[in-house]
N, C-alpha and C positions, 0 to 999 in steps of 0.2 A: 541531410541526415538520413541514415537508414534506420528502419524500425528495429529496436533491440529484440534479440531473440530470447524470449523467456519461455520456459516450458508451458504447455497448455495448462491452464488452471492455476498458474503461479499467483499467489496472493501474499502480499507483504504483511498482512495482518493474521495470517494463519498461525495459531498458537503453537503448532508443532514446529514451525520454522524457527521462531524465537527460542524455543526450548533447545534447539540444536546450535543455533548460531545467529549472529546479526548478518543479514544478507548484503554485505558490503560489495561483493562483485556485481550483483544485480543492480544495486544502487549506482555503481560506477557506470554500468552500461546504459542505464536510463539517463543519467546526467549527460552522457556523451551524445546519445542518439534521440532521446525523447523525454526531456526533463519533466514534462507533464504528461502522464500516461493514464488512460482509463483502465482500471482493473475491475473486470466483471466478477460478480459474486452470485452464487445461487440465491434464490429468493429467501430473504429474511435471515440468512446465515449469521449476519452481524447484529440482528435484532431490529433492523430497519426495513421498512417496506419499500425497498428499492433494488436495483440490480448491480450496485457496485459503487466505486468512488474513484476520484482522480488522485493519483500518487504524484506528489510534488517533491522533487529530490534535489534541486539546486539551492544553494545557500541564498542567493538573491531572491528567488521566488518564495522560499519559506519565509523570509523576512517580509516580503511584500504582503503575503496573506496575513501574517501576524499583525501587521501594522495598519491594516485596513478593515477594522471590525464592522464598518458600515456596509462593506461588500461581503465579508466572510464572517458569519455569525457563529459564536460559541454556544448560543442559547437554543437555536432551533432544533438541533439534534444532540446537543451537549458536545463536549470536547473529546469524549471517549469514542475511539474509532470503531470498536467492535465489542459488543456485549454478547452474552450467550443467546443463542437463537430462540430460547424459550422465554426470554424476558418479555414482560408485558409493557406496552407503550406507556401506561401510567407510571411505571417504575422509572422509565427513562425520563419522562417529563418532570418527575419529582426531583430529579437531580439538578434542575435549573436553579434550585435554591442555594446551590454551592457556588462560591465566588468564581471558581474555575469555569463554570458554565453560564455565566452572566454576560450580557452585553451592556455597553453604556446606554443610558445614563445610570441604570441601577448598579452596574458594576462600579462605576466611578464613585457613587455614594458609599457603598459598602467598603470598597478598598480604601477610601479616604479615612474610614474609621479604623479598620484593622491594621493599617500600616503604622499606627502608633506603637504596635508591638515591636516593630523592627527598626526603630530609629537608631542611628549610630550610638546615641547615649545608652539606649536599652541594651544593645549588643555589647558595648564596652563594659556595662555593669555586670554582664554575665561572664566575661572572659576569664577572670581568675578562677571562679568557681568551676567553669567547664575545664580549664587547664588541670585543676586538681582532680576532677572526675576522670579526665582522660588518663592521667597517670595511674589512678586507682584501678581503672578498668584493665589497663595493660599489666599492672602488677599482679592482679588476680589471675589473668590469663597466663602469666609467666609461671605460675605455681604448678601448671600441668606438667607431669613428668613424661607423658607420651604425646601423641598427636591430639589436636582438639579442633573444633569447628570455629574458624575465624568469624563466621557470620554471627553466630549466637553469642560467642564469648567476647567479641570485640566490636564488630562493625555495627551491630544493632544498638549497643548500649548507650553510646554518647548521644545520638539523635533523640532517643527516647528520653534520656535524662535532661537534654537541652529543652525539649518541649515541656517537660515537667517543671523545670526551673522557670521557663518563660511565662507560663500562664498559671503556675501554682498548683499543678496536679501533684498530689503526694507521691513521692518516689516509690512508695509501696504499691501504688496502682499502675506503675509503668508496664507490668506484665500484662495487665488487662488491655491496655492500649495496643501493645505489641500483638496480642492474640487477635483482637478485633480487626486491626488494620491488615494483618495477614489474611484473615478470612475474607475481607472486603475485596482483595485483589487476586486471590488465588483460586477462584472458582473454575478457571480453565485447566488447573493442574489436578489430574486424577489422584496423585499421591496424597493430596490433602482430603480427598473425598468430600469436597465442599460444594454445595449446590448454590445456584443463584439466590435461592431463598435464604440460605445460611449467611451469605454475604450481605444481603439486605438486612437481615436480623442483626448482624454485627454492626452495620452502619447505624441502625436504630439504637443499639446499645451505646455507641459513642455519643450520639446526639443526646440521648437521655441523660447520660453521665454529665455532659457539658451543660445542659439546660439546668440540671440540679445545681451545678456550681454557680451558674448565673443567678438563679433564684435565691440561693444562699447569700450571695454577695449583695443582692438588692436589699435583703432584709438586714444583713450585718456587713456593711461595707468594711473593706480592709485596705491597706496601702499596698495594693497589688494591681497587676495589669487587668485582671478580670473585672475588678471594680471599675477601673478606668473605662473599660469597653462597654459595660452594661448599665452602669448607674445613669440616672436621669435620661431614660430612653427618649423622652419628649424633647430633649435638647440635642438630638442627633446621634445618640449612641445606639448600640445594637440591642434588638429585642432578644429575649432568651432563646427563641428558636434560631435567630440569625447567629447567635454565638455558638449554638450547637452545631450548625452546619460549618462554621468557621473551624471549630476544633476537628470536625470530621475531615476537612481538607488538610489540616495540619497533620493528622494521623497518617495520611498517605504522602502528601507533598513534603512534609517536614521530617518524615520518618523513613518511609520505604525508599525514597529517592536518594537521600544522603547515605543511608546504610548501603545501598547498592553501589553508589559511587565509591565509598570506602572499600568495599569488597573488591570491585573491579580494579581499583587503584592498587590494592595490595597484590592482586594477581599479576597486574602489569609489572610491578616492581620485581616480583618473584621470577617472572619470565624475561625480564630485561635487567639482569644484575648490574650492568654498567650504570643504569639510571638509579638503582638503589644505592650503589656505592657513591654516586654523585650526590644523591640526596643526603646521605649520612654525613658527607663531608661539608656540604655547602648550604643545605636547607633553602633552596631557591624560593623566593616569594611567589614565583610563577607556577609552582607545583600544583596547587589545588585546581587552578583553572584548566591545566592540561589533563588532570585526572578526570574532571567533569567532561571535557571534550572527548577524551578517549572512552570513557564509560558510557556517556549519554544514557543515563538511567531510564529516561522516558524516550523510547524509540520514536513514538509518533503521537500526535493528537489530530483532531480533525476540526474543520469549520464547515459551514453550510452556506452556499451562495445565496445571497438575498436578492440578487438580480442577475440577469444575463451579463456575462463579462468574458474577457479574454485573458488568458494567462499562459505564458510559454508557447504562444502560437495556437492554443486550443480554445475552442468555444465552450465555455462552461455555462450551463443553463441554471436558471433560478431553481433552487431546491437541490442541486447536486451537492453531494458530500465531497470534501476536498481533504485528503490526508496530507499532513505536513510532517515529513520524515526528518527529524532532527539528526539522526545518525548519518543519513545521507548528506545533509548539509554540512555536518562537522567533518566530513572527509572530502569536501569539494576542493579539487586542486586549483581552481581559480582563486581560492581564498587562502588556502593553507599550503605552504611548502612542505613537501613530503608528508602528506596527511596521514599515511599509514604508518608513520614512525611515532613512537611514544617518546616525547621530548619534553622533559619537565622545565627546560629553559625557554620554551616556545614563547616568543614575544614579538609582535602583538599576537593575541589569540582571540579573535572575534567569534568564538564558538557560540552555538545556539543551545547549549545544554541547559541553560536557564530560561529558554524560550527565545522567540525570534524578535523580541522587543514588543512595543505596543502595550496595550492595556493589561495584557496577561503576563508581562515579564515577571519573573519569580520574585515575590515579595521577600522571601527569606534568603536571597542570594548571599548576603553578607554573613548571615549566621551559618549557612552551609559551608562557605569557604573557611570560616573560623573553625568549625568542627573538623573539617578535613585536615587543616593545618595542625590543629592541636593533637589529633589522634596519631598522625604520622610522625610528628615530633616525639610523642611519647613512645611509639613503637621503636623508632630509631634509637632512642636513648636506652630502652629497657630490653628490647628483643632485636638487636641489630642483625642477628644471624638466623632469623626466621627462614624456614624452608617450606616449600610446598610438599604435602604428603598425599596428594591426589589431585585429580582434575576437578575443577568447579562443577557442581551440579546445578544446572540452570532451571529457572522457573519456566513452566509452560504458561505463556501469556501472549495476548494479542498485541500488547503495546508497551509492556514494561520489560526492559533489559535487566532481568533479575537473576540473582544467584541464591539458591537455597542453602548451599553448603560448600565450604571451602576448607578442607582439612589441611592443617599446617602443623609443623613441629619446630621446636627450638633449635634443632640441628645438632 
């Protein structure tokens, strides 16, 4: 193999890069020539006291890293591959209390508790209410006489309402969760003028809100999921603080990612009208999975090597950070036929948009797939002639493939 020709200083976590595009050509070059590649960074640019990370771009290697937590830790440096360079190390370490940033056995214990929220029975119980909400959201959007923002009027609403339904957050409070979660992930985007401190303060707002819910249920139990998770803490349930961090994770993992999948999915349909026509006619059950593959809302996470090891022919040292790039894996031609084609009938579809397997495989996958199915069915029923009224405006972020605005019109 020859070494891939990347421009000097090219960094897959540069927030300016993801604001403009997902670097699929560069991913393809690395998969071909150097699937595990050292990416140097200037000192502390990502918030870590090191000189860079290993970029992992092949599907098989991303799965390997994901399924070997004993070698590749989520806790040592967290799963977030790049923070603001001004972040204090204490603020990074505090994020180890979030399930996303835990390793077994603590991860196993907490996940075993919170997965009660996502049982098939719990999701089925939500389905009709979420179907009604999806239709109500689309009907409200259809009332616009001119162009409107698909992100705020459609894509963000169902994930927020689903979280509210799931854990009993009053629907009137969903705007707070939306605002707080936006601030937590948008510190790299100057349009929002949000500092790292504001993001941390918003995280604390979410945690405090959830801890108050937990304390209330401990005093006054109800027949809801919060009570199930926090009552009888000495019998293996969550403490109030653990519940607070669980809701914090939901605010991003259950809201931001699904909302971006829905937005990217709509844009894909608008730019692939043959697929939209097919969807309206046949409503393939494979659609949601292809939307998630195509969108890959989380471009990358990271792990940290707990020991010297080898991956993709490279020697990785203990303490090295390893970036796992899901967007690269989801376009791997060794796994997907015509990976650059948006095909809602794709089957099988072993994408890694919900993670690469292992302990951190997405807890809420079934809920996310349900939300995507419900909202696009509602759109196809009520707004079948939706048209783009402008290009998507992308989020400036180091690791989220996000869209801030997508103007559409009823045509």
